[in-house]
C-alpha positions as CSV (number, residue, x, y, z in Angstrom):
1,M,109.6,70.8,51.7
2,N,107.8,73.7,50.0
3,A,108.7,77.0,51.7
4,E,105.1,78.3,51.3
5,L,103.7,75.2,53.0
6,L,106.2,75.6,55.8
7,L,105.3,79.3,56.3
8,L,101.6,78.3,56.3
9,A,102.2,75.6,58.9
10,L,104.1,78.1,61.1
11,C,101.4,80.7,60.8
12,V,98.7,78.3,61.6
13,G,100.6,76.8,64.5
14,F,101.3,80.3,65.9
15,G,97.7,81.3,65.4
16,V,96.4,78.2,67.2
17,G,98.8,79.0,70.1
18,C,97.5,82.5,70.3
19,L,93.9,81.3,70.2
20,L,94.7,79.0,73.1
21,A,96.3,81.9,75.1
22,A,93.2,84.0,74.3
23,L,91.0,81.2,75.6
24,K,93.1,80.8,78.8
25,A,92.9,84.6,79.4
26,L,89.2,84.6,78.8
27,L,88.6,81.7,81.2
28,A,90.8,83.5,83.8
29,A,88.7,86.7,83.5
30,A,85.5,84.7,83.7
31,W,86.7,82.9,86.8
32,L,87.6,86.2,88.4
33,R,84.2,87.6,87.5
34,V,82.4,84.7,89.1
35,R,84.6,83.7,92.0
36,G,87.0,86.5,92.6
37,L,87.2,88.6,95.8
38,R,86.2,92.2,95.2
39,V,87.7,95.0,97.3
40,M,88.1,98.7,96.8
41,G,91.5,100.2,96.1
42,T,92.9,103.7,96.1
43,V,94.7,105.1,93.0
44,T,98.1,106.4,94.1
45,S,100.9,108.1,92.1
46,R,104.2,106.5,91.5
47,T,107.3,107.6,93.4
48,A,109.5,110.2,91.9
49,A,112.3,107.7,91.1
50,D,109.9,105.5,89.1
51,R,109.9,106.9,85.5
52,R,107.1,104.6,84.2
53,P,103.9,106.3,83.1
54,G,100.6,105.6,84.8
55,A,99.4,105.3,88.4
56,L,99.3,102.4,90.9
57,V,96.4,101.0,92.9
58,L,96.8,100.3,96.6
59,F,94.4,97.7,98.1
60,S,94.2,95.4,101.1
61,D,93.7,91.6,100.6
62,H,91.6,89.3,102.7
63,L,94.4,88.9,105.3
64,G,94.8,92.7,105.7
65,R,98.1,93.0,103.8
66,D,98.5,96.2,101.7
67,L,99.3,95.3,98.1
68,L,100.1,97.4,95.0
69,L,98.5,96.7,91.6
70,D,100.3,98.1,88.6
71,P,97.7,98.4,85.8
72,G,100.5,99.3,83.3
73,R,100.9,102.1,80.9
74,Y,97.5,101.7,79.4
75,A,95.7,102.3,82.7
76,P,93.9,105.4,81.4
77,L,92.5,103.4,78.5
78,C,91.2,100.8,80.9
79,G,89.3,103.3,82.9
80,L,91.6,104.1,85.8
81,P,90.4,107.2,87.6
82,A,92.5,110.1,88.8
83,V,94.9,109.9,91.7
84,G,93.1,109.7,95.1
85,R,89.9,108.2,93.8
86,S,88.6,104.7,94.6
87,V,88.5,101.8,92.1
88,P,87.3,98.3,92.5
89,V,89.9,95.5,92.4
90,V,89.3,91.7,92.0
91,Y,91.7,88.9,92.9
92,R,91.8,85.2,93.6
93,R,91.9,84.2,97.2
94,E,95.0,82.1,96.8
95,R,96.9,84.6,94.6
96,P,96.1,88.2,95.8
97,T,99.3,89.5,94.1
98,V,97.8,88.8,90.7
99,A,94.9,91.3,91.0
100,R,93.0,93.0,88.2
101,L,90.9,96.1,88.0
102,W,87.2,95.3,88.2
103,N,86.0,96.6,84.8
104,T,85.3,94.8,81.5
105,R,88.1,96.6,79.6
106,H,90.8,95.7,82.0
107,L,89.6,92.1,82.5
108,L,89.2,91.3,78.8
109,A,92.2,93.3,77.3
110,P,94.6,90.3,77.4
111,S,92.2,87.9,75.6
112,F,91.4,90.6,73.0
113,G,95.1,91.1,72.3
114,W,95.8,87.4,71.9
115,F,92.7,87.1,69.6
116,L,94.0,89.9,67.4
117,T,97.4,88.4,67.2
118,A,95.8,85.1,66.2
119,A,93.8,86.8,63.5
120,V,97.0,88.4,62.1
121,A,98.8,85.1,62.1
122,F,96.0,83.3,60.4
123,G,95.6,86.2,57.9
124,T,99.3,86.1,57.1
125,G,99.1,82.3,56.6
126,V,96.2,82.7,54.2
127,V,97.9,85.5,52.2
128,M,101.2,83.7,52.0
129,G,99.5,80.4,51.1
130,Q,97.8,81.7,48.0
């Protein structure tokens, strides 16, 4: 088998897989936007022992349980306000532990990342296939 053809097939397969992951993340964000439960959370700082950057969001689900949402290290890029401020949170009723911030940047960031990865994979396949 030709090595260039094998590389092209691998790049196309990886790109299709990334596009499917982007579609799944986009559908999950759309479902959250339409049917998700929206509550207000409070931005809190991490404990002194936790060395990871960024803040946490404390919110209560529909059963009254207090849960913590970790928006990750890119929370300031997704519009997380300063510590002590309120922020909207959205979650599925059956899975409140998998909550997201209620803003477009935080909801669509995973699908955008998968789409960019798919574009790089397809671009690599096209360049290597020539």
